[in-house]
C-alpha positions in Angstrom: 23.6 2.1 -2.9 21.7 -0.6 -1.0 20.5 -3.6 -3.0 16.8 -4.6 -2.7 16.0 -7.6 -0.6 13.7 -10.0 -2.3 11.4 -12.5 -0.5 9.9 -15.1 -2.8 6.2 -16.0 -2.2 5.7 -19.6 -1.2 2.5 -21.6 -0.3 3.9 -23.0 2.9 5.9 -21.6 5.9 9.3 -19.9 5.3 11.8 -20.5 8.0 14.3 -18.0 9.4 17.8 -18.3 8.1 20.9 -19.2 10.2 18.8 -19.9 13.3 17.9 -23.0 15.2 14.1 -23.7 15.4 12.5 -23.6 18.7 10.2 -26.6 19.4 6.6 -25.7 20.2 5.4 -26.1 23.8 3.9 -29.5 24.6 1.1 -28.4 26.8 -1.1 -25.4 26.3 -1.4 -23.2 29.4 -4.7 -21.9 30.7 -5.9 -18.5 29.6 -5.2 -15.4 31.8 -8.0 -13.1 33.0 -8.9 -10.5 30.4 -7.6 -7.6 32.5 -4.1 -9.2 32.5 -3.7 -8.4 28.9 -4.2 -4.7 29.0 -5.5 -3.8 25.5 -6.2 -7.4 24.7 -9.1 -9.7 25.5 -7.9 -13.2 24.8 -9.7 -15.6 22.5 -7.3 -18.4 21.8 -7.3 -20.1 18.4 -4.5 -22.6 18.0 -5.5 -23.6 14.4 -3.2 -21.1 12.7 0.0 -22.4 11.2 1.9 -20.0 8.9 5.5 -18.8 9.0 7.2 -15.9 7.2 10.8 -14.9 6.8 10.5 -11.2 7.6 13.3 -8.6 6.9 15.8 -7.7 9.7 14.7 -4.6 11.4 18.3 -3.4 11.8 19.1 -3.7 8.1 16.1 -2.5 6.1 16.8 -1.7 2.5 15.1 1.2 0.8 13.0 -1.3 -1.2 12.1 -4.9 -0.7 9.6 -7.4 -2.1 7.5 -8.8 0.7 5.8 -12.2 0.7 2.3 -12.0 2.2 1.8 -15.1 4.5 -0.6 -17.7 3.3 -2.4 -20.5 5.1 -1.3 -23.6 3.0 -4.4 -25.5 4.1 -7.0 -23.0 2.9 -5.1 -20.8 0.4 -6.3 -17.7 2.3 -4.3 -15.0 4.0 -3.5 -15.8 7.6 -0.8 -13.5 8.8 -1.1 -14.6 12.4 -0.6 -18.3 11.7 3.1 -18.7 12.5 4.5 -22.1 13.3 6.3 -21.4 16.5 9.0 -24.0 15.6 10.1 -21.6 12.9 10.7 -18.6 15.1 14.5 -18.0 15.4 16.1 -18.4 18.8 18.8 -15.9 18.2 16.9 -12.8 17.1 17.9 -9.9 19.4 14.6 -8.3 20.4 15.5 -6.7 23.7 14.3 -3.2 24.3 17.8 -1.7 23.6 18.0 -3.5 20.3 14.6 -2.5 19.1 14.5 1.2 20.0 16.4 3.7 17.8 19.0 5.8 19.5 16.9 9.0 19.4 13.7 7.4 20.8 12.8 8.4 24.3 12.8 5.5 26.7 9.5 4.2 28.1 9.1 4.2 31.8 10.0 0.6 32.6 9.8 1.1 36.3 12.4 -0.4 38.7 14.6 -3.2 37.5 13.8 -6.8 38.4 16.8 -8.6 39.9 17.6 -12.0 38.4 17.6 -14.2 41.5 17.0 -17.5 39.7 13.7 -17.8 41.4 10.6 -18.8 39.4 7.7 -16.4 39.1 4.2 -16.2 37.7 3.3 -13.1 35.6 0.6 -11.0 34.0 0.9 -10.0 30.4 0.3 -6.3 29.5 0.4 -5.0 25.9 0.2 -1.2 25.2 0.2 1.0 22.2 -2.2 -0.8 19.9 -5.3 1.4 20.2 -7.3 1.3 17.0 -5.1 -1.6 15.6 -5.9 -4.7 17.8 -9.2 -5.9 16.3 -10.7 -9.2 17.2 -8.7 -11.0 14.5 -5.4 -9.5 15.6 -6.1 -10.4 19.3 -7.2 -13.9 18.5 -4.1 -14.6 16.4 -1.8 -13.3 19.1 -3.5 -15.2 21.9 -3.4 -18.4 19.9 0.3 -18.1 19.1 1.8 -16.3 22.1 4.5 -18.3 24.0 3.9 -16.0 27.0 0.3 -16.9 27.0 0.7 -20.6 26.2 3.2 -21.1 29.1 1.7 -18.6 31.5 0.4 -21.4 33.8 4.0 -22.6 34.6 6.3 -20.5 36.8 9.5 -19.4 35.1 12.7 -17.7 36.0 13.7 -14.4 34.5 15.8 -15.9 31.7 12.9 -18.0 30.5 10.5 -15.0 30.7 13.0 -12.9 28.7 13.1 -15.6 26.0 9.3 -15.7 25.8 9.2 -11.9 25.5 11.6 -12.0 22.6 9.5 -14.6 20.8 6.3 -12.7 21.4 7.8 -9.4 20.3 8.8 -11.0 17.0 5.3 -12.4 16.7 3.8 -9.0 17.2 6.1 -7.5 14.6 5.0 -10.0 12.1 1.3 -9.4 12.8 1.8 -5.7 12.5 3.6 -6.0 9.2 0.7 -8.1 7.9 -1.6 -5.1 8.7 0.8 -2.7 7.0 2.9 -1.4 9.9 6.5 -2.0 8.8 8.3 0.5 11.1 7.0 -0.8 14.4 9.2 -0.4 17.5 8.5 -3.0 20.2 10.1 -2.7 23.7 9.6 -5.7 26.0 10.3 -5.4 29.7 9.7 -7.1 33.1 8.3 -4.9 35.9 7.9 -5.7 39.6 4.6 -7.0 40.9 1.9 -4.6 41.8 0.5 -4.5 45.3 -2.8 -6.2 44.2 -1.3 -8.6 41.7 -0.7 -11.6 44.0 3.1 -11.4 43.6 2.9 -11.8 39.8 5.4 -9.9 37.7 4.2 -7.7 34.9 5.5 -8.6 31.5 5.1 -5.5 29.4 5.2 -5.3 25.6 5.2 -1.6 24.7 4.5 -0.9 21.0 4.9 2.1 18.8 3.4 0.9 15.5 4.6 3.8 13.4 3.0 4.9 10.1 0.8 2.5 8.2 2.0 1.9 4.6 -0.5 2.5 1.7 -0.8 1.0 -1.8 0.5 3.3 -4.5 -0.2 0.9 -7.4 -2.5 -2.1 -7.9 -1.9 -4.2 -11.0 -4.0 -7.2 -12.0 -2.5 -8.5 -15.3 -4.9 -10.7 -17.2 -8.1 -9.4 -15.6 -8.9 -7.1 -18.5 -9.3 -10.1 -20.8 -12.1 -11.6 -18.5 -13.6 -8.2 -17.8 -14.2 -7.7 -21.5 -16.7 -10.6 -21.4 -18.0 -9.9 -17.8 -17.5 -6.2 -16.9 -18.6 -6.7 -13.3 -15.5 -8.7 -12.6 -13.6 -5.4 -12.4 -15.3 -4.7 -9.1 -14.7 -8.2 -7.7 -11.3 -7.2 -6.3 -12.1 -4.3 -3.9 -8.5 -3.4 -2.9 -7.5 -0.1 -4.5 -4.8 2.5 -4.6 -4.7 4.4 -1.3 -5.8 1.4 0.8 -3.5 0.0 3.5 -1.1 -2.8 2.7 -3.3 -5.2 4.6 -2.7 -8.9 3.9 -6.1 -9.9 5.1 -7.8 -7.5 2.8 -5.6 -8.4 -0.1 -6.2 -12.2 0.3 -9.9 -11.7 0.9 -10.0 -9.7 -2.4 -8.1 -12.5 -4.2 -10.5 -15.1 -2.9 -13.5 -12.9 -3.9 -12.1 -12.4 -7.4 -11.4 -16.2 -7.8 -15.0 -16.9 -6.7 -16.4 -14.3 -9.1 -14.6 -15.8 -12.0 -15.9 -19.3 -11.2 -19.4 -17.9 -10.8 -19.5 -16.0 -14.1 -18.4 -18.5 -16.8 -14.7 -19.1 -16.2 -14.3 -22.7 -15.0 -10.5 -22.9 -15.5 -9.6 -19.5 -14.0 -6.6 -19.2 -11.7 -5.6 -16.2 -9.6 -1.9 -16.3 -8.7 -0.5 -15.3 -5.3 -0.3 -11.6 -4.7 3.2 -9.9 -4.5 3.7 -6.6 -2.7 6.8 -4.5 -3.3 7.3 -2.2 -0.3 9.4 1.1 -0.5 10.4 2.1 3.0 11.5 5.6 1.9 8.1 6.6 0.6 6.2 4.2 2.9 4.3 2.9 -0.1 3.6 -0.5 -1.6 3.0 -1.8 -5.1 0.6 -4.8 -5.5 0.7 -7.2 -8.5 -1.5 -10.2 -8.8 -1.7 -12.2 -12.1 -5.1 -13.4 -13.3 -5.4 -16.2 -15.8 -9.1 -16.4 -16.9 -8.8 -19.7 -18.9 -11.6 -18.9 -21.3 -15.3 -18.2 -21.1 -17.6 -21.3 -21.1 -21.2 -22.4 -21.0 -22.5 -25.7 -19.6 -22.4 -28.6 -22.0 -23.3 -32.2 -21.3 -23.2 -34.2 -18.1 -20.8 -37.1 -18.4 -20.8 -40.1 -16.0 -17.3 -41.6 -15.3 -17.8 -45.1 -14.1 -14.9 -46.9 -15.8 -16.9 -49.8 -17.2 -19.0 -50.3 -14.0 -22.7 -50.2 -13.9 -23.9 -46.6 -13.7 -25.3 -45.5 -10.4 -26.9 -42.5 -12.0 -27.6 -41.9 -15.7 -26.8 -38.5 -17.3 -30.6 -38.0 -17.8 -31.3 -38.5 -14.1 -28.5 -36.2 -13.1 -29.9 -33.6 -15.5 -33.1 -33.7 -13.4 -31.1 -33.1 -10.2 -28.9 -30.4 -11.5 -30.0 -26.8 -11.2 -28.5 -25.8 -14.6 -29.4 -26.6 -18.2 -27.1 -27.0 -21.2 -26.3 -23.6 -22.6 -26.4 -21.8 -19.2 -23.4 -19.8 -18.2 -20.9 -21.9 -16.2 -21.3 -21.4 -12.4 -19.1 -23.1 -9.9 -21.9 -23.0 -7.2 -24.0 -25.1 -9.5 -21.3 -27.7 -9.6 -21.0 -27.8 -5.8 -24.8 -27.9 -5.5 -25.0 -31.0 -7.8 -22.3 -32.7 -5.8 -24.2 -32.1 -2.5 -27.5 -33.2 -4.1 -25.9 -36.5 -5.2 -24.6 -37.0 -1.6 -28.2 -36.3 -0.3 -29.5 -39.3 -2.2 -27.7 -41.6 0.2 -26.6 -43.8 -2.7 -23.0 -42.7 -3.0 -20.2 -43.1 -0.5 -18.1 -40.5 -2.4 -18.8 -38.1 -5.2 -16.5 -36.1 -7.5 -18.0 -33.4 -9.8 -15.5 -31.5 -12.1 -15.7 -29.3 -15.1 -14.1 -30.8 -18.3 -13.4 -28.9 -21.5 -15.7 -30.2 -24.2 -13.1 -29.2 -26.9 -15.2 -26.8 -28.9 -13.9 -23.7 -27.1 -17.4 -22.7 -26.0 -18.7 -25.3 -23.6 -17.6 -27.2 -20.6 -18.9 -30.7 -19.8 -19.6 -31.8 -16.2 -17.9 -35.0 -15.3 -19.5 -37.0 -12.4 -17.9 -39.9 -10.7 -19.8 -41.6 -7.9 -18.7 -44.6 -5.8 -21.8 -46.6 -4.7 -22.4 -46.8 -1.0 -24.2 -49.6 1.0 -27.6 -50.1 -0.5 -29.2 -52.0 2.3 -29.6 -51.2 5.9 -31.6 -52.2 8.9 -32.7 -49.6 11.4 -34.6 -49.6 14.7 -36.4 -47.3 17.0 -37.6 -47.7 20.6 -39.8 -45.3 22.6 -42.0 -45.1 25.7 -44.9 -43.0 26.7 -47.4 -43.1 29.5 -50.6 -44.3 28.0 -48.9 -45.6 24.9 -46.6 -48.0 26.6 -43.4 -49.3 24.8 -42.9 -49.1 21.0 -40.3 -51.1 19.1 -40.1 -50.4 15.4 -37.7 -52.0 12.8 -37.2 -51.3 9.1 -35.3 -53.1 6.3 -34.5 -50.8 3.4 -33.0 -51.2 0.0 -32.2 -47.7 -1.3 -32.0 -48.5 -5.0 -34.2 -51.6 -5.5 -35.7 -49.9 -8.6 -32.9 -47.7 -10.1 -32.5 -44.8 -10.1 -33.4 -43.9 -6.5 -36.3 -46.3 -6.2 -36.3 -47.6 -2.7 -38.2 -50.5 -1.2 -38.7 -50.8 2.6 -40.3 -53.4 4.9 -41.3 -52.1 8.3 -42.8 -53.6 11.4 -44.0 -52.2 14.8 -44.5 -54.1 18.1 -45.9 -52.0 20.8 -47.9 -52.4 24.0 -51.0 -51.0 22.3 -50.2 -51.0 18.6 -48.8 -53.5 16.1 -48.3 -53.0 12.3 -46.5 -54.2 9.2 -46.1 -52.5 5.9 -44.4 -52.3 2.5 -43.5 -49.0 1.0 -42.1 -47.9 -2.4 -40.4 -44.6 -2.6 -38.7 -42.8 -5.5 -36.7 -39.7 -4.8 -36.2 -36.9 -7.4 -39.3 -38.1 -9.3 -39.4 -36.2 -12.6 -38.0 -33.1 -10.8 -35.5 -32.5 -8.1 -36.7 -32.8 -4.5 -40.0 -34.3 -5.6 -40.7 -37.7 -3.9 -43.3 -40.3 -5.0 -44.3 -42.9 -2.5 -46.9 -45.7 -2.3 -47.5 -48.4 0.2 -49.7 -51.0 1.8 -50.0 -51.6 5.5 -51.9 -53.5 8.1 -52.4 -52.1 11.6 -53.9 -53.2 14.9 -54.5 -50.6 17.6 -55.9 -51.4 21.0 -56.1 -48.1 22.7 -58.2 -46.8 25.6 -60.3 -44.7 23.1 -60.9 -47.5 20.6 -59.8 -50.8 19.0 -59.2 -50.9 15.3 -58.0 -53.3 12.7 -57.1 -51.5 9.5 -55.7 -52.2 6.0 -54.8 -49.2 4.0 -53.4 -48.3 0.5 -51.7 -44.9 0.2 -50.0 -42.9 -2.6 -48.3 -39.5 -2.1 -46.3 -36.9 -4.0 -44.4 -34.4 -2.0 -41.8 -31.7 -2.1 -39.5 -32.7 0.8 -37.1 -31.0 3.0 -34.0 -32.5 4.6 -31.0 -31.6 6.7 -28.7 -30.8 3.8 -31.3 -28.7 2.0 -33.8 -27.4 4.5 -36.5 -25.7 2.5 -38.8 -22.8 3.2 -41.8 -24.3 1.4 -42.8 -28.0 1.4 -46.1 -29.5 0.3 -47.7 -32.9 -0.3 -50.8 -34.3 -2.1 -52.0 -37.8 -1.9 -54.8 -40.4 -1.9 -55.8 -43.1 0.6 -58.1 -46.1 0.7 -58.8 -47.8 4.0 -60.9 -50.7 5.3 -61.2 -50.7 9.0 -63.1 -52.6 11.7 -63.4 -50.4 14.8 -64.9 -50.8 18.2 -65.8 -48.1 20.7 -68.5 -46.7 23.0 -70.1 -43.4 22.1 -73.0 -41.1 23.2 -73.8 -43.0 26.4 -74.1 -46.4 24.8 -74.0 -49.2 27.5 -71.7 -51.5 25.5 -69.1 -51.3 22.9 -70.2 -51.3 19.2 -68.2 -52.9 16.4 -68.5 -51.2 13.0 -66.9 -51.6 9.6 -65.7 -48.5 7.7 -64.6 -48.1 4.1 -62.9 -44.7 3.7 -61.4 -42.8 0.8 -59.4 -39.6 1.4 -57.4 -37.0 -0.6 -55.0 -35.5 2.0 -52.9 -32.5 1.2 -50.6 -30.2 3.2 -48.4 -27.1 2.9 -45.8 -25.8 5.3 -43.6 -22.7 5.5 -40.5 -23.2 7.6 -38.1 -20.3 8.5 -36.5 -22.1 11.4 -32.7 -22.7 11.5 -32.7 -26.5 12.2 -35.1 -29.3 11.5 -34.4 -31.3 14.7 -33.4 -28.6 17.1 -34.6 -25.1 16.0 -33.2 -22.1 17.8 -34.9 -19.2 15.9 -37.6 -18.6 13.3 -41.1 -20.1 13.0 -43.1 -22.8 11.2 -46.6 -22.6 9.9 -48.4 -25.5 8.3 -51.9 -26.4 7.1 -53.5 -29.8 6.4 -56.8 -30.6 4.6 -58.2 -34.0 3.9 -61.7 -34.4 2.2 -62.9 -37.9 3.1 -65.8 -40.1 2.0 -66.9 -42.8 4.5 -69.2 -45.8 3.9 -70.8 -47.2 7.0 -74.6 -47.8 7.0 -74.7 -45.5 4.0 -72.3 -42.9 2.7 -71.3 -39.5 4.2 -68.5 -37.0 3.7 -66.6 -34.5 5.8 -63.3 -32.5 5.6 -60.6 -32.8 8.2 -58.6 -29.6 8.6 -55.7 -28.7 10.9 -53.4 -25.7 11.4 -50.0 -25.9 13.2 -47.7 -23.1 14.2 -44.5 -22.9 16.2 -42.2 -20.1 17.1 -38.6 -20.1 18.4 -36.9 -17.1 20.2 -33.3 -17.3 21.4 -32.1 -15.5 24.6 -28.3 -15.5 24.4 -26.6 -18.7 23.3 -27.9 -21.1 25.8 -31.7 -20.5 26.1 -34.4 -20.8 23.5 -38.1 -20.0 24.2 -40.3 -22.2 22.1 -44.1 -22.1 21.7 -46.6 -24.1 19.7 -50.3 -23.9 18.8 -52.5 -26.4 17.0 -56.2 -26.0 15.9 -58.2 -28.7 14.2 -61.7 -29.1 13.0 -63.8 -31.7 11.1 -66.2 -29.8 8.8 -69.5 -31.3 7.7 -73.0 -32.1 8.9 -72.1 -35.5 10.2 -72.0 -36.0 14.0 -68.9 -37.1 15.7 -70.2 -40.6 16.6 -70.6 -41.5 12.9 -67.0 -40.7 12.1 -64.6 -43.7 12.5 -62.9 -43.5 15.9 -59.5 -43.6 14.2 -60.3 -40.5 12.2 -61.4 -38.2 15.1 -59.2 -35.8 17.0 -57.5 -36.7 20.3 -55.2 -34.8 22.7 -52.8 -35.9 25.4 -49.3 -37.5 25.2 -45.7 -36.7 24.5 -46.4 -34.8 21.2 -49.5 -33.1 22.6 -50.3 -32.1 26.2 -47.7 -33.6 28.4 -48.7 -34.8 31.8 -51.7 -36.7 30.5 -51.8 -40.2 29.0 -52.0 -40.7 25.2 -55.4 -39.5 23.9 -56.6 -39.0 27.5 -58.0 -35.5 27.2 -61.6 -34.7 26.2 -65.0 -36.3 26.5 -65.2 -39.8 28.0 -67.6 -42.7 27.8 -69.3 -44.6 30.6 -66.1 -46.5 31.2 -64.1 -43.3 31.6 -62.3 -43.9 28.3 -61.8 -41.0 25.8 -64.0 -40.9 22.8 -62.4 -38.2 20.7 -64.2 -35.3 18.9 -64.5 -33.1 15.9 -62.4 -30.2 17.1 -59.0 -29.7 18.7 -57.1 -26.9 20.4 -53.6 -27.2 21.9 -50.9 -24.8 23.1 -47.4 -25.3 24.5 -44.7 -23.1 25.9 -41.2 -24.3 27.0 -37.7 -22.9 27.7 -34.8 -24.9 26.3 -31.7 -24.3 28.5 -28.6 -26.0 27.2 -25.4 -26.8 29.1 -22.9 -28.3 26.7 -24.2 -31.7 25.5 -27.1 -31.7 28.1 -30.1 -29.4 28.7 -33.2 -28.9 30.8 -36.6 -27.9 29.5 -39.4 -26.6 31.8 -42.7 -26.7 29.9 -46.4 -25.8 30.2 -49.0 -27.4 27.9 -52.7 -26.9 27.4 -55.4 -28.5 25.3 -59.0 -29.7 24.8 -61.2 -31.8 22.6 -64.8 -30.9 21.7 -67.5 -32.8 19.9 -68.6 -29.8 17.9 -66.7 -28.5 14.8 -65.4 -25.4 16.7 -62.7 -25.8 19.5 -63.8 -24.7 23.0 -61.6 -23.1 25.6 -63.8 -24.3 28.4 -62.6 -27.4 30.3 -59.0 -26.9 29.0 -56.6 -29.3 30.6 -53.1 -28.1 31.7 -50.0 -30.0 32.1 -46.5 -28.9 33.3 -43.2 -30.6 33.9 -39.5 -30.7 33.3 -37.6 -32.4 30.5 -34.0 -33.5 30.1 -32.1 -33.4 26.8 -29.0 -35.1 25.5 -27.7 -33.5 22.3 -26.2 -36.3 20.2 -24.7 -35.9 16.8 -27.9 -37.1 15.2 -30.3 -34.9 17.2 -31.5 -34.3 20.7 -32.7 -37.3 22.8 -35.5 -36.1 25.1 -37.0 -37.4 28.4 -40.0 -35.4 29.5 -41.7 -35.9 32.9 -45.0 -34.1 33.3 -48.0 -33.9 35.7 -51.6 -32.8 35.0 -52.5 -29.6 36.8 -56.3 -30.1 36.6 -56.6 -33.9 36.1 -59.7 -35.8 35.5 -60.8 -39.0 37.2 -58.5 -41.8 36.2 -55.5 -39.5 35.2 -52.2 -40.5 36.7 -50.1 -38.0 38.6 -46.9 -38.5 36.6 -46.4 -39.1 32.9 -43.0 -39.9 31.2 -42.1 -39.6 27.5 -38.9 -40.7 25.8 -38.2 -40.0 22.1 -35.7 -38.5 19.6 -36.0 -34.8 18.7 -37.6 -31.9 20.4 -41.3 -32.0 21.3 -42.0 -29.5 18.5 
């Protein structure tokens, strides 16, 4: 009676016994054409790294316990991840050794003489119809020695050695999918007439019958399922399913996740063990589940080891998406960790469950290492009509703890200068709510007007960011401004200087379904702004500024995105445009508007041919974003107009077209757009250039 062969489960690679390891190749060879692989289309992935000591095909026992391969870095099943250094060099995998005596021989074609010459070769794999899915093909392509060294000519002995290693690899991959009786016959065949004198390396496979599970045992799961019945369905593998390592480990991960999401913070799911019986072609699966006890959230505890706390438990309670007494959920723990990182105050964050000791609750222990609190940033840009802009900001992120930032900013530009102080508190009263207030002084000397303005602002908003891009964002605020402005309007022969005192209550709401804040590829954005304003200038009058913005992004393949934008604006109220402060009117033209025209250059003009702005706005843009690696080109067409009435007009629409260049850095695309006006007015330049960070819209 044959004794069973037992293979212990280990988290790392198992190395073949009594065999010298083969060092991995130093240089990866280029990929072959898809047709060279027969049934395979290669998609190389060299990140897999798992080894398994499989049974000897010539000495199979009736029953053996098989270790399913595990990726030690991720804990998930990765049957293709073999460390090539662990493949034995002495495993006999020639065709004669692999084929049973009664198996008919495949037609290997005429023999290839060993003339010590070096040859190039094609790789052909047959017999895997219905088995070689994308995962199987990718794993083989990433680990195949034949594939990796295909670019280097080799003699027949070297090719035979590579075939033996790849045949062993294929056997391992097939076993991971449940095929334990596979027969693999490698052979070298002469070159075809149209193959360019390349030999054909053939791996002919007969996978045999696929083994099925006859028993699935999960000791310990019943204890957890008594509290949360839906856990019974979290492991989908059942009796009658194939002995498929990928499916088993995916089920294990699914069960471990379900336990953590449903009140079991200390749950552990042990490695699965499959016992295979070769006589019945069946397998028994056992996987021990240790639930660790059902818990609800308790208190948030800050671990600072005597240091000054970066966040108080009370403030962390505002950030967390759970309350004391809620059922423990591992996703809420990870969400809290990411939210703390998003504050920008911590260089590293650890959030872990900690048993409170009462058998019912679990505390949340937070440890945060403070990061740099101060920084200086700068920004430079250029636009035709705007000139150069150099802006700098000094920021202290936690000047008023917790999360109370103070910033000082300054702008030096060809046509604009400003300075300001801003207070900003993130996660104000609730998560993602931002309170800000500031005072600023600004001088603008533009073609349309000259203004010297002092303003006080306050704002409360629900903000979006790169880590947590939100569908809905909104803001409400208040503004007080005193401004001295000078312009020419309604045919006046000289400029008039007027003083304005303005109060405003601006608000906005935006819906964003796009997939990226700085470089969207699909989805759309729709936003609306409204600002009731009261102005004092030779008496008092009121009006309401309104604006609607929409953009749409449609991908064509992986390299092209068609993007479009529309903007409509109107100032409602009986007041005429000339009474409204020039800085509060609508303007069009420039890098964020109609490219090809100077900044604010579109619309009605005064006697000096300078723009005067208006009460209504209409803009449209269409561009194709074509990307080539880290660079891209963007042909675009823009259109827009300004009217002095409260309704936009489509007559006298100005069109601009051009081409943009993009460099896709790790912090967002850098754009250079060059445009030209298609129906320019008197005084418009023929070329306009814009440089900035981020897409135009």
